[in-house]
CHARMM-style PDB file with segment names, atoms N, HN, CA, C and O in Angstrom:
ATOM      1  N   MET     1     -84.912 -22.945  -1.059  1.00  0.00      PROA
ATOM      2  CA  MET     1     -85.850 -22.208  -1.898  1.00  0.00      PROA
ATOM      3  C   MET     1     -85.917 -20.756  -1.408  1.00  0.00      PROA
ATOM      4  O   MET     1     -86.143 -20.513  -0.223  1.00  0.00      PROA
ATOM      5  N   THR     2     -85.722 -19.802  -2.307  1.00  0.00      PROA
ATOM      6  HN  THR     2     -85.538 -19.999  -3.270  1.00  0.00      PROA
ATOM      7  CA  THR     2     -85.768 -18.398  -1.931  1.00  0.00      PROA
ATOM      8  C   THR     2     -87.205 -17.893  -1.956  1.00  0.00      PROA
ATOM      9  O   THR     2     -88.011 -18.276  -2.804  1.00  0.00      PROA
ATOM     10  N   THR     3     -87.491 -17.026  -1.002  1.00  0.00      PROA
ATOM     11  HN  THR     3     -86.836 -16.716  -0.313  1.00  0.00      PROA
ATOM     12  CA  THR     3     -88.819 -16.448  -0.918  1.00  0.00      PROA
ATOM     13  C   THR     3     -88.793 -15.094  -1.606  1.00  0.00      PROA
ATOM     14  O   THR     3     -87.914 -14.273  -1.343  1.00  0.00      PROA
ATOM     15  N   LYS     4     -89.753 -14.863  -2.482  1.00  0.00      PROA
ATOM     16  HN  LYS     4     -90.467 -15.530  -2.696  1.00  0.00      PROA
ATOM     17  CA  LYS     4     -89.849 -13.587  -3.193  1.00  0.00      PROA
ATOM     18  C   LYS     4     -90.289 -12.511  -2.206  1.00  0.00      PROA
ATOM     19  O   LYS     4     -91.224 -12.710  -1.430  1.00  0.00      PROA
ATOM     20  N   LYS     5     -89.605 -11.367  -2.245  1.00  0.00      PROA
ATOM     21  HN  LYS     5     -88.846 -11.205  -2.876  1.00  0.00      PROA
ATOM     22  CA  LYS     5     -90.010 -10.260  -1.387  1.00  0.00      PROA
ATOM     23  C   LYS     5     -91.337  -9.718  -1.899  1.00  0.00      PROA
ATOM     24  O   LYS     5     -91.546  -9.601  -3.107  1.00  0.00      PROA
ATOM     25  N   PRO     6     -92.228  -9.390  -0.977  1.00  0.00      PROA
ATOM     26  CA  PRO     6     -93.515  -8.847  -1.420  1.00  0.00      PROA
ATOM     27  C   PRO     6     -93.347  -7.413  -1.909  1.00  0.00      PROA
ATOM     28  O   PRO     6     -92.367  -6.744  -1.583  1.00  0.00      PROA
ATOM     29  N   SER     7     -94.303  -6.959  -2.683  1.00  0.00      PROA
ATOM     30  HN  SER     7     -95.099  -7.502  -2.948  1.00  0.00      PROA
ATOM     31  CA  SER     7     -94.316  -5.542  -3.037  1.00  0.00      PROA
ATOM     32  C   SER     7     -94.773  -4.779  -1.790  1.00  0.00      PROA
ATOM     33  O   SER     7     -95.244  -5.380  -0.825  1.00  0.00      PROA
ATOM     34  N   TYR     8     -94.633  -3.480  -1.819  1.00  0.00      PROA
ATOM     35  HN  TYR     8     -94.250  -2.992  -2.603  1.00  0.00      PROA
ATOM     36  CA  TYR     8     -95.080  -2.658  -0.689  1.00  0.00      PROA
ATOM     37  C   TYR     8     -96.565  -2.896  -0.435  1.00  0.00      PROA
ATOM     38  O   TYR     8     -96.980  -3.080   0.709  1.00  0.00      PROA
ATOM     39  N   GLN     9     -97.361  -2.892  -1.500  1.00  0.00      PROA
ATOM     40  HN  GLN     9     -97.023  -2.743  -2.430  1.00  0.00      PROA
ATOM     41  CA  GLN     9     -98.806  -3.064  -1.345  1.00  0.00      PROA
ATOM     42  C   GLN     9     -99.148  -4.451  -0.805  1.00  0.00      PROA
ATOM     43  O   GLN     9    -100.042  -4.587   0.030  1.00  0.00      PROA
ATOM     44  N   GLU    10     -98.445  -5.480  -1.276  1.00  0.00      PROA
ATOM     45  HN  GLU    10     -97.719  -5.369  -1.955  1.00  0.00      PROA
ATOM     46  CA  GLU    10     -98.680  -6.835  -0.770  1.00  0.00      PROA
ATOM     47  C   GLU    10     -98.358  -6.919   0.721  1.00  0.00      PROA
ATOM     48  O   GLU    10     -99.081  -7.560   1.485  1.00  0.00      PROA
ATOM     49  N   ALA    11     -97.275  -6.271   1.126  1.00  0.00      PROA
ATOM     50  HN  ALA    11     -96.688  -5.750   0.506  1.00  0.00      PROA
ATOM     51  CA  ALA    11     -96.897  -6.268   2.541  1.00  0.00      PROA
ATOM     52  C   ALA    11     -97.957  -5.554   3.375  1.00  0.00      PROA
ATOM     53  O   ALA    11     -98.341  -6.036   4.440  1.00  0.00      PROA
ATOM     54  N   MET    12     -98.427  -4.412   2.894  1.00  0.00      PROA
ATOM     55  HN  MET    12     -98.116  -4.020   2.029  1.00  0.00      PROA
ATOM     56  CA  MET    12     -99.465  -3.678   3.623  1.00  0.00      PROA
ATOM     57  C   MET    12    -100.750  -4.496   3.723  1.00  0.00      PROA
ATOM     58  O   MET    12    -101.400  -4.516   4.768  1.00  0.00      PROA
ATOM     59  N   ASN    13    -101.111  -5.166   2.637  1.00  0.00      PROA
ATOM     60  HN  ASN    13    -100.583  -5.150   1.788  1.00  0.00      PROA
ATOM     61  CA  ASN    13    -102.307  -6.010   2.660  1.00  0.00      PROA
ATOM     62  C   ASN    13    -102.169  -7.137   3.673  1.00  0.00      PROA
ATOM     63  O   ASN    13    -103.115  -7.451   4.396  1.00  0.00      PROA
ATOM     64  N   GLU    14    -100.982  -7.746   3.724  1.00  0.00      PROA
ATOM     65  HN  GLU    14    -100.213  -7.491   3.137  1.00  0.00      PROA
ATOM     66  CA  GLU    14    -100.761  -8.838   4.680  1.00  0.00      PROA
ATOM     67  C   GLU    14    -100.813  -8.317   6.115  1.00  0.00      PROA
ATOM     68  O   GLU    14    -101.365  -8.978   6.995  1.00  0.00      PROA
ATOM     69  N   ILE    15    -100.246  -7.146   6.355  1.00  0.00      PROA
ATOM     70  HN  ILE    15     -99.797  -6.609   5.641  1.00  0.00      PROA
ATOM     71  CA  ILE    15    -100.310  -6.544   7.694  1.00  0.00      PROA
ATOM     72  C   ILE    15    -101.766  -6.347   8.098  1.00  0.00      PROA
ATOM     73  O   ILE    15    -102.166  -6.717   9.201  1.00  0.00      PROA
ATOM     74  N   GLU    16    -102.551  -5.765   7.205  1.00  0.00      PROA
ATOM     75  HN  GLU    16    -102.226  -5.464   6.308  1.00  0.00      PROA
ATOM     76  CA  GLU    16    -103.966  -5.528   7.499  1.00  0.00      PROA
ATOM     77  C   GLU    16    -104.710  -6.832   7.761  1.00  0.00      PROA
ATOM     78  O   GLU    16    -105.542  -6.909   8.665  1.00  0.00      PROA
ATOM     79  N   GLU    17    -104.409  -7.849   6.970  1.00  0.00      PROA
ATOM     80  HN  GLU    17    -103.733  -7.786   6.236  1.00  0.00      PROA
ATOM     81  CA  GLU    17    -105.060  -9.149   7.132  1.00  0.00      PROA
ATOM     82  C   GLU    17    -104.726  -9.764   8.497  1.00  0.00      PROA
ATOM     83  O   GLU    17    -105.608 -10.273   9.189  1.00  0.00      PROA
ATOM     84  N   ILE    18    -103.462  -9.711   8.871  1.00  0.00      PROA
ATOM     85  HN  ILE    18    -102.745  -9.297   8.309  1.00  0.00      PROA
ATOM     86  CA  ILE    18    -103.047 -10.274  10.161  1.00  0.00      PROA
ATOM     87  C   ILE    18    -103.675  -9.493  11.311  1.00  0.00      PROA
ATOM     88  O   ILE    18    -104.149 -10.091  12.277  1.00  0.00      PROA
ATOM     89  N   LEU    19    -103.682  -8.171  11.220  1.00  0.00      PROA
ATOM     90  HN  LEU    19    -103.297  -7.685  10.435  1.00  0.00      PROA
ATOM     91  CA  LEU    19    -104.283  -7.364  12.279  1.00  0.00      PROA
ATOM     92  C   LEU    19    -105.774  -7.650  12.419  1.00  0.00      PROA
ATOM     93  O   LEU    19    -106.300  -7.694  13.531  1.00  0.00      PROA
ATOM     94  N   THR    20    -106.450  -7.843  11.297  1.00  0.00      PROA
ATOM     95  HN  THR    20    -106.023  -7.807  10.394  1.00  0.00      PROA
ATOM     96  CA  THR    20    -107.873  -8.193  11.341  1.00  0.00      PROA
ATOM     97  C   THR    20    -108.071  -9.530  12.041  1.00  0.00      PROA
ATOM     98  O   THR    20    -108.986  -9.681  12.850  1.00  0.00      PROA
ATOM     99  N   GLN    21    -107.209 -10.508  11.729  1.00  0.00      PROA
ATOM    100  HN  GLN    21    -106.466 -10.385  11.072  1.00  0.00      PROA
ATOM    101  CA  GLN    21    -107.296 -11.820  12.379  1.00  0.00      PROA
ATOM    102  C   GLN    21    -107.074 -11.698  13.882  1.00  0.00      PROA
ATOM    103  O   GLN    21    -107.793 -12.308  14.673  1.00  0.00      PROA
ATOM    104  N   ILE    22    -106.085 -10.916  14.268  1.00  0.00      PROA
ATOM    105  HN  ILE    22    -105.501 -10.421  13.626  1.00  0.00      PROA
ATOM    106  CA  ILE    22    -105.782 -10.754  15.692  1.00  0.00      PROA
ATOM    107  C   ILE    22    -106.943 -10.081  16.414  1.00  0.00      PROA
ATOM    108  O   ILE    22    -107.304 -10.477  17.523  1.00  0.00      PROA
ATOM    109  N   GLU    23    -107.524  -9.070  15.789  1.00  0.00      PROA
ATOM    110  HN  GLU    23    -107.231  -8.748  14.888  1.00  0.00      PROA
ATOM    111  CA  GLU    23    -108.614  -8.331  16.419  1.00  0.00      PROA
ATOM    112  C   GLU    23    -109.907  -9.132  16.483  1.00  0.00      PROA
ATOM    113  O   GLU    23    -110.667  -8.994  17.441  1.00  0.00      PROA
ATOM    114  N   SER    24    -110.171  -9.972  15.478  1.00  0.00      PROA
ATOM    115  HN  SER    24    -109.553 -10.085  14.700  1.00  0.00      PROA
ATOM    116  CA  SER    24    -111.458 -10.666  15.431  1.00  0.00      PROA
ATOM    117  C   SER    24    -111.423 -12.050  16.072  1.00  0.00      PROA
ATOM    118  O   SER    24    -112.442 -12.518  16.579  1.00  0.00      PROA
ATOM    119  N   ASP    25    -110.281 -12.702  16.058  1.00  0.00      PROA
ATOM    120  HN  ASP    25    -109.453 -12.322  15.646  1.00  0.00      PROA
ATOM    121  CA  ASP    25    -110.163 -14.044  16.616  1.00  0.00      PROA
ATOM    122  C   ASP    25    -109.525 -13.974  17.997  1.00  0.00      PROA
ATOM    123  O   ASP    25    -109.123 -12.911  18.470  1.00  0.00      PROA
ATOM    124  N   GLU    26    -109.448 -15.129  18.617  1.00  0.00      PROA
ATOM    125  HN  GLU    26    -109.774 -15.992  18.232  1.00  0.00      PROA
ATOM    126  CA  GLU    26    -108.707 -15.239  19.863  1.00  0.00      PROA
ATOM    127  C   GLU    26    -107.597 -16.258  19.639  1.00  0.00      PROA
ATOM    128  O   GLU    26    -107.725 -17.417  20.033  1.00  0.00      PROA
ATOM    129  N   PRO    27    -106.499 -15.823  18.999  1.00  0.00      PROA
ATOM    130  CA  PRO    27    -105.423 -16.768  18.684  1.00  0.00      PROA
ATOM    131  C   PRO    27    -104.720 -17.249  19.951  1.00  0.00      PROA
ATOM    132  O   PRO    27    -104.653 -16.532  20.950  1.00  0.00      PROA
ATOM    133  N   ASP    28    -104.197 -18.479  19.893  1.00  0.00      PROA
ATOM    134  HN  ASP    28    -104.252 -19.062  19.082  1.00  0.00      PROA
ATOM    135  CA  ASP    28    -103.440 -18.949  21.051  1.00  0.00      PROA
ATOM    136  C   ASP    28    -102.125 -18.176  21.127  1.00  0.00      PROA
ATOM    137  O   ASP    28    -101.711 -17.541  20.157  1.00  0.00      PROA
ATOM    138  N   ILE    29    -101.488 -18.234  22.266  1.00  0.00      PROA
ATOM    139  HN  ILE    29    -101.824 -18.750  23.054  1.00  0.00      PROA
ATOM    140  CA  ILE    29    -100.292 -17.427  22.512  1.00  0.00      PROA
ATOM    141  C   ILE    29     -99.191 -17.701  21.490  1.00  0.00      PROA
ATOM    142  O   ILE    29     -98.555 -16.766  21.003  1.00  0.00      PROA
ATOM    143  N   ASP    30     -98.957 -18.979  21.157  1.00  0.00      PROA
ATOM    144  HN  ASP    30     -99.473 -19.739  21.553  1.00  0.00      PROA
ATOM    145  CA  ASP    30     -97.913 -19.307  20.184  1.00  0.00      PROA
ATOM    146  C   ASP    30     -98.227 -18.701  18.820  1.00  0.00      PROA
ATOM    147  O   ASP    30     -97.341 -18.163  18.156  1.00  0.00      PROA
ATOM    148  N   ASP    31     -99.471 -18.787  18.412  1.00  0.00      PROA
ATOM    149  HN  ASP    31    -100.191 -19.224  18.951  1.00  0.00      PROA
ATOM    150  CA  ASP    31     -99.896 -18.238  17.128  1.00  0.00      PROA
ATOM    151  C   ASP    31     -99.804 -16.714  17.141  1.00  0.00      PROA
ATOM    152  O   ASP    31     -99.392 -16.102  16.155  1.00  0.00      PROA
ATOM    153  N   LEU    32    -100.184 -16.115  18.248  1.00  0.00      PROA
ATOM    154  HN  LEU    32    -100.519 -16.613  19.048  1.00  0.00      PROA
ATOM    155  CA  LEU    32    -100.147 -14.660  18.369  1.00  0.00      PROA
ATOM    156  C   LEU    32     -98.720 -14.140  18.234  1.00  0.00      PROA
ATOM    157  O   LEU    32     -98.475 -13.171  17.515  1.00  0.00      PROA
ATOM    158  N   ALA    33     -97.790 -14.774  18.916  1.00  0.00      PROA
ATOM    159  HN  ALA    33     -97.989 -15.561  19.500  1.00  0.00      PROA
ATOM    160  CA  ALA    33     -96.390 -14.345  18.846  1.00  0.00      PROA
ATOM    161  C   ALA    33     -95.867 -14.442  17.418  1.00  0.00      PROA
ATOM    162  O   ALA    33     -95.155 -13.552  16.953  1.00  0.00      PROA
ATOM    163  N   GLU    34     -96.216 -15.515  16.727  1.00  0.00      PROA
ATOM    164  HN  GLU    34     -96.794 -16.238  17.105  1.00  0.00      PROA
ATOM    165  CA  GLU    34     -95.780 -15.694  15.339  1.00  0.00      PROA
ATOM    166  C   GLU    34     -96.356 -14.603  14.440  1.00  0.00      PROA
ATOM    167  O   GLU    34     -95.655 -14.062  13.585  1.00  0.00      PROA
ATOM    168  N   LYS    35     -97.632 -14.281  14.635  1.00  0.00      PROA
ATOM    169  HN  LYS    35     -98.202 -14.720  15.329  1.00  0.00      PROA
ATOM    170  CA  LYS    35     -98.267 -13.247  13.813  1.00  0.00      PROA
ATOM    171  C   LYS    35     -97.664 -11.872  14.086  1.00  0.00      PROA
ATOM    172  O   LYS    35     -97.429 -11.098  13.158  1.00  0.00      PROA
ATOM    173  N   VAL    36     -97.416 -11.570  15.355  1.00  0.00      PROA
ATOM    174  HN  VAL    36     -97.607 -12.198  16.109  1.00  0.00      PROA
ATOM    175  CA  VAL    36     -96.814 -10.278  15.703  1.00  0.00      PROA
ATOM    176  C   VAL    36     -95.406 -10.182  15.120  1.00  0.00      PROA
ATOM    177  O   VAL    36     -95.006  -9.122  14.638  1.00  0.00      PROA
ATOM    178  N   ARG    37     -94.657 -11.275  15.160  1.00  0.00      PROA
ATOM    179  HN  ARG    37     -94.981 -12.136  15.552  1.00  0.00      PROA
ATOM    180  CA  ARG    37     -93.308 -11.303  14.579  1.00  0.00      PROA
ATOM    181  C   ARG    37     -93.378 -11.029  13.076  1.00  0.00      PROA
ATOM    182  O   ARG    37     -92.567 -10.274  12.541  1.00  0.00      PROA
ATOM    183  N   ARG    38     -94.346 -11.643  12.398  1.00  0.00      PROA
ATOM    184  HN  ARG    38     -95.005 -12.257  12.832  1.00  0.00      PROA
ATOM    185  CA  ARG    38     -94.500 -11.445  10.953  1.00  0.00      PROA
ATOM    186  C   ARG    38     -94.851  -9.987  10.648  1.00  0.00      PROA
ATOM    187  O   ARG    38     -94.305  -9.398   9.715  1.00  0.00      PROA
ATOM    188  N   VAL    39     -95.758  -9.410  11.430  1.00  0.00      PROA
ATOM    189  HN  VAL    39     -96.201  -9.889  12.188  1.00  0.00      PROA
ATOM    190  CA  VAL    39     -96.136  -8.011  11.225  1.00  0.00      PROA
ATOM    191  C   VAL    39     -94.919  -7.108  11.431  1.00  0.00      PROA
ATOM    192  O   VAL    39     -94.713  -6.166  10.665  1.00  0.00      PROA
ATOM    193  N   ALA    40     -94.119  -7.383  12.447  1.00  0.00      PROA
ATOM    194  HN  ALA    40     -94.286  -8.148  13.069  1.00  0.00      PROA
ATOM    195  CA  ALA    40     -92.918  -6.577  12.703  1.00  0.00      PROA
ATOM    196  C   ALA    40     -91.955  -6.647  11.518  1.00  0.00      PROA
ATOM    197  O   ALA    40     -91.381  -5.633  11.120  1.00  0.00      PROA
ATOM    198  N   THR    41     -91.783  -7.833  10.961  1.00  0.00      PROA
ATOM    199  HN  THR    41     -92.250  -8.656  11.284  1.00  0.00      PROA
ATOM    200  CA  THR    41     -90.918  -8.004   9.793  1.00  0.00      PROA
ATOM    201  C   THR    41     -91.454  -7.211   8.608  1.00  0.00      PROA
ATOM    202  O   THR    41     -90.694  -6.542   7.908  1.00  0.00      PROA
ATOM    203  N   LEU    42     -92.753  -7.287   8.386  1.00  0.00      PROA
ATOM    204  HN  LEU    42     -93.370  -7.830   8.955  1.00  0.00      PROA
ATOM    205  CA  LEU    42     -93.364  -6.563   7.270  1.00  0.00      PROA
ATOM    206  C   LEU    42     -93.270  -5.051   7.460  1.00  0.00      PROA
ATOM    207  O   LEU    42     -93.048  -4.316   6.498  1.00  0.00      PROA
ATOM    208  N   ILE    43     -93.436  -4.588   8.689  1.00  0.00      PROA
ATOM    209  HN  ILE    43     -93.616  -5.185   9.471  1.00  0.00      PROA
ATOM    210  CA  ILE    43     -93.326  -3.149   8.959  1.00  0.00      PROA
ATOM    211  C   ILE    43     -91.906  -2.665   8.677  1.00  0.00      PROA
ATOM    212  O   ILE    43     -91.719  -1.600   8.089  1.00  0.00      PROA
ATOM    213  N   ARG    44     -90.906  -3.441   9.092  1.00  0.00      PROA
ATOM    214  HN  ARG    44     -91.057  -4.307   9.570  1.00  0.00      PROA
ATOM    215  CA  ARG    44     -89.511  -3.068   8.794  1.00  0.00      PROA
ATOM    216  C   ARG    44     -89.292  -3.000   7.286  1.00  0.00      PROA
ATOM    217  O   ARG    44     -88.658  -2.070   6.786  1.00  0.00      PROA
ATOM    218  N   PHE    45     -89.817  -3.985   6.567  1.00  0.00      PROA
ATOM    219  HN  PHE    45     -90.332  -4.740   6.972  1.00  0.00      PROA
ATOM    220  CA  PHE    45     -89.697  -3.997   5.107  1.00  0.00      PROA
ATOM    221  C   PHE    45     -90.324  -2.732   4.511  1.00  0.00      PROA
ATOM    222  O   PHE    45     -89.725  -2.084   3.652  1.00  0.00      PROA
ATOM    223  N   CYS    46     -91.532  -2.384   4.969  1.00  0.00      PROA
ATOM    224  HN  CYS    46     -92.019  -2.910   5.667  1.00  0.00      PROA
ATOM    225  CA  CYS    46     -92.232  -1.205   4.433  1.00  0.00      PROA
ATOM    226  C   CYS    46     -91.474   0.082   4.754  1.00  0.00      PROA
ATOM    227  O   CYS    46     -91.374   0.968   3.905  1.00  0.00      PROA
ATOM    228  N   ARG    47     -90.945   0.191   5.961  1.00  0.00      PROA
ATOM    229  HN  ARG    47     -91.026  -0.529   6.650  1.00  0.00      PROA
ATOM    230  CA  ARG    47     -90.159   1.385   6.324  1.00  0.00      PROA
ATOM    231  C   ARG    47     -88.934   1.528   5.429  1.00  0.00      PROA
ATOM    232  O   ARG    47     -88.633   2.615   4.936  1.00  0.00      PROA
ATOM    233  N   ASP    48     -88.231   0.411   5.226  1.00  0.00      PROA
ATOM    234  HN  ASP    48     -88.476  -0.472   5.626  1.00  0.00      PROA
ATOM    235  CA  ASP    48     -87.050   0.438   4.357  1.00  0.00      PROA
ATOM    236  C   ASP    48     -87.424   0.838   2.935  1.00  0.00      PROA
ATOM    237  O   ASP    48     -86.736   1.639   2.303  1.00  0.00      PROA
ATOM    238  N   LYS    49     -88.516   0.275   2.442  1.00  0.00      PROA
ATOM    239  HN  LYS    49     -89.075  -0.376   2.956  1.00  0.00      PROA
ATOM    240  CA  LYS    49     -88.977   0.572   1.079  1.00  0.00      PROA
ATOM    241  C   LYS    49     -89.323   2.059   0.952  1.00  0.00      PROA
ATOM    242  O   LYS    49     -88.965   2.699  -0.036  1.00  0.00      PROA
ATOM    243  N   LEU    50     -90.016   2.605   1.949  1.00  0.00      PROA
ATOM    244  HN  LEU    50     -90.307   2.085   2.753  1.00  0.00      PROA
ATOM    245  CA  LEU    50     -90.369   4.027   1.925  1.00  0.00      PROA
ATOM    246  C   LEU    50     -89.121   4.906   1.956  1.00  0.00      PROA
ATOM    247  O   LEU    50     -89.040   5.892   1.223  1.00  0.00      PROA
ATOM    248  N   ALA    51     -88.153   4.558   2.793  1.00  0.00      PROA
ATOM    249  HN  ALA    51     -88.219   3.757   3.388  1.00  0.00      PROA
ATOM    250  CA  ALA    51     -86.920   5.348   2.890  1.00  0.00      PROA
ATOM    251  C   ALA    51     -86.157   5.321   1.571  1.00  0.00      PROA
ATOM    252  O   ALA    51     -85.693   6.360   1.100  1.00  0.00      PROA
ATOM    253  N   LYS    52     -86.025   4.142   0.973  1.00  0.00      PROA
ATOM    254  HN  LYS    52     -86.402   3.298   1.355  1.00  0.00      PROA
ATOM    255  CA  LYS    52     -85.311   4.022  -0.305  1.00  0.00      PROA
ATOM    256  C   LYS    52     -86.034   4.780  -1.410  1.00  0.00      PROA
ATOM    257  O   LYS    52     -85.398   5.438  -2.234  1.00  0.00      PROA
ATOM    258  N   THR    53     -87.352   4.691  -1.431  1.00  0.00      PROA
ATOM    259  HN  THR    53     -87.868   4.157  -0.762  1.00  0.00      PROA
ATOM    260  CA  THR    53     -88.132   5.395  -2.446  1.00  0.00      PROA
ATOM    261  C   THR    53     -87.995   6.904  -2.270  1.00  0.00      PROA
ATOM    262  O   THR    53     -87.859   7.635  -3.250  1.00  0.00      PROA
ATOM    263  N   SER    54     -88.031   7.367  -1.033  1.00  0.00      PROA
ATOM    264  HN  SER    54     -88.142   6.773  -0.236  1.00  0.00      PROA
ATOM    265  CA  SER    54     -87.874   8.794  -0.758  1.00  0.00      PROA
ATOM    266  C   SER    54     -86.514   9.300  -1.238  1.00  0.00      PROA
ATOM    267  O   SER    54     -86.423  10.357  -1.863  1.00  0.00      PROA
ATOM    268  N   GLU    55     -85.458   8.537  -0.942  1.00  0.00      PROA
ATOM    269  HN  GLU    55     -85.531   7.679  -0.435  1.00  0.00      PROA
ATOM    270  CA  GLU    55     -84.115   8.917  -1.400  1.00  0.00      PROA
ATOM    271  C   GLU    55     -84.051   8.971  -2.923  1.00  0.00      PROA
ATOM    272  O   GLU    55     -83.472   9.892  -3.498  1.00  0.00      PROA
ATOM    273  N   GLU    56     -84.647   7.981  -3.560  1.00  0.00      PROA
ATOM    274  HN  GLU    56     -85.118   7.233  -3.093  1.00  0.00      PROA
ATOM    275  CA  GLU    56     -84.631   7.917  -5.023  1.00  0.00      PROA
ATOM    276  C   GLU    56     -85.372   9.104  -5.637  1.00  0.00      PROA
ATOM    277  O   GLU    56     -84.899   9.705  -6.602  1.00  0.00      PROA
ATOM    278  N   VAL    57     -86.532   9.440  -5.075  1.00  0.00      PROA
ATOM    279  HN  VAL    57     -86.916   8.952  -4.291  1.00  0.00      PROA
ATOM    280  CA  VAL    57     -87.319  10.566  -5.588  1.00  0.00      PROA
ATOM    281  C   VAL    57     -86.542  11.869  -5.395  1.00  0.00      PROA
ATOM    282  O   VAL    57     -86.503  12.710  -6.294  1.00  0.00      PROA
ATOM    283  N   GLU    58     -85.924  12.034  -4.225  1.00  0.00      PROA
ATOM    284  HN  GLU    58     -85.956  11.351  -3.495  1.00  0.00      PROA
ATOM    285  CA  GLU    58     -85.137  13.248  -3.978  1.00  0.00      PROA
ATOM    286  C   GLU    58     -83.981  13.362  -4.961  1.00  0.00      PROA
ATOM    287  O   GLU    58     -83.675  14.454  -5.441  1.00  0.00      PROA
ATOM    288  N   GLN    59     -83.338  12.238  -5.263  1.00  0.00      PROA
ATOM    289  HN  GLN    59     -83.586  11.351  -4.874  1.00  0.00      PROA
ATOM    290  CA  GLN    59     -82.231  12.236  -6.222  1.00  0.00      PROA
ATOM    291  C   GLN    59     -82.735  12.638  -7.608  1.00  0.00      PROA
ATOM    292  O   GLN    59     -82.106  13.448  -8.288  1.00  0.00      PROA
ATOM    293  N   ILE    60     -83.850  12.081  -8.018  1.00  0.00      PROA
ATOM    294  HN  ILE    60     -84.361  11.423  -7.465  1.00  0.00      PROA
ATOM    295  CA  ILE    60     -84.415  12.401  -9.335  1.00  0.00      PROA
ATOM    296  C   ILE    60     -84.774  13.880  -9.410  1.00  0.00      PROA
ATOM    297  O   ILE    60     -84.475  14.546 -10.402  1.00  0.00      PROA
ATOM    298  N   LEU    61     -85.417  14.395  -8.359  1.00  0.00      PROA
ATOM    299  HN  LEU    61     -85.660  13.855  -7.553  1.00  0.00      PROA
ATOM    300  CA  LEU    61     -85.791  15.810  -8.346  1.00  0.00      PROA
ATOM    301  C   LEU    61     -84.551  16.700  -8.365  1.00  0.00      PROA
ATOM    302  O   LEU    61     -84.547  17.748  -9.011  1.00  0.00      PROA
ATOM    303  N   GLY    62     -83.497  16.284  -7.655  1.00  0.00      PROA
ATOM    304  HN  GLY    62     -83.500  15.432  -7.130  1.00  0.00      PROA
ATOM    305  CA  GLY    62     -82.239  17.033  -7.674  1.00  0.00      PROA
ATOM    306  C   GLY    62     -81.632  17.065  -9.062  1.00  0.00      PROA
ATOM    307  O   GLY    62     -81.137  18.100  -9.507  1.00  0.00      PROA
ATOM    308  N   GLU    63     -81.670  15.931  -9.746  1.00  0.00      PROA
ATOM    309  HN  GLU    63     -82.072  15.090  -9.384  1.00  0.00      PROA
ATOM    310  CA  GLU    63     -81.152  15.863 -11.116  1.00  0.00      PROA
ATOM    311  C   GLU    63     -81.969  16.754 -12.046  1.00  0.00      PROA
ATOM    312  O   GLU    63     -81.414  17.421 -12.920  1.00  0.00      PROA
ATOM    313  N   MET    64     -83.280  16.765 -11.858  1.00  0.00      PROA
ATOM    314  HN  MET    64     -83.731  16.224 -11.148  1.00  0.00      PROA
ATOM    315  CA  MET    64     -84.135  17.613 -12.695  1.00  0.00      PROA
ATOM    316  C   MET    64     -83.815  19.083 -12.450  1.00  0.00      PROA
ATOM    317  O   MET    64     -83.782  19.883 -13.385  1.00  0.00      PROA
ATOM    318  N   ASP    65     -83.578  19.436 -11.182  1.00  0.00      PROA
ATOM    319  HN  ASP    65     -83.605  18.786 -10.423  1.00  0.00      PROA
ATOM    320  CA  ASP    65     -83.251  20.813 -10.832  1.00  0.00      PROA
ATOM    321  C   ASP    65     -81.927  21.222 -11.472  1.00  0.00      PROA
ATOM    322  O   ASP    65     -81.799  22.336 -11.982  1.00  0.00      PROA
ATOM    323  N   GLU    66     -80.936  20.316 -11.445  1.00  0.00      PROA
ATOM    324  HN  GLU    66     -81.040  19.412 -11.031  1.00  0.00      PROA
ATOM    325  CA  GLU    66     -79.639  20.595 -12.070  1.00  0.00      PROA
ATOM    326  C   GLU    66     -79.788  20.749 -13.578  1.00  0.00      PROA
ATOM    327  O   GLU    66     -79.164  21.626 -14.176  1.00  0.00      PROA
ATOM    328  N   ASP    67     -80.611  19.903 -14.197  1.00  0.00      PROA
ATOM    329  HN  ASP    67     -81.118  19.192 -13.711  1.00  0.00      PROA
ATOM    330  CA  ASP    67     -80.842  19.998 -15.642  1.00  0.00      PROA
ATOM    331  C   ASP    67     -81.474  21.335 -16.003  1.00  0.00      PROA
ATOM    332  O   ASP    67     -81.152  21.923 -17.035  1.00  0.00      PROA
ATOM    333  N   GLN    68     -82.367  21.809 -15.155  1.00  0.00      PROA
ATOM    334  HN  GLN    68     -82.629  21.331 -14.316  1.00  0.00      PROA
ATOM    335  CA  GLN    68     -83.067  23.059 -15.426  1.00  0.00      PROA
ATOM    336  C   GLN    68     -82.106  24.248 -15.328  1.00  0.00      PROA
ATOM    337  O   GLN    68     -82.268  25.236 -16.044  1.00  0.00      PROA
ATOM    338  N   LYS    69     -81.110  24.156 -14.446  1.00  0.00      PROA
ATOM    339  HN  LYS    69     -80.978  23.354 -13.864  1.00  0.00      PROA
ATOM    340  CA  LYS    69     -80.135  25.237 -14.278  1.00  0.00      PROA
ATOM    341  C   LYS    69     -79.129  25.279 -15.418  1.00  0.00      PROA
ATOM    342  O   LYS    69     -78.511  26.316 -15.659  1.00  0.00      PROA
ATOM    343  N   SER    70     -78.958  24.174 -16.115  1.00  0.00      PROA
ATOM    344  HN  SER    70     -79.460  23.332 -15.919  1.00  0.00      PROA
ATOM    345  CA  SER    70     -77.963  24.094 -17.207  1.00  0.00      PROA
ATOM    346  C   SER    70     -78.415  24.820 -18.440  1.00  0.00      PROA
ATOM    347  OT1 SER    70     -77.697  24.846 -19.439  1.00  0.00      PROA
TER     348      SER     70
END
């Protein structure tokens, strides 16, 4: 079964939720490691999404600039 990738906002919400749990609860070591691993995965996903979006926006703006010069 394939897992649907979260949207950027869903990933950020999950990160915030996990951090709140870590800060407010006293999770056992096994649970803590799993939560930190999940947050790390989500952060990588968000960084990649931001980088791809930035590249896409720059490309669009470049195309608009070229259109304006024509």
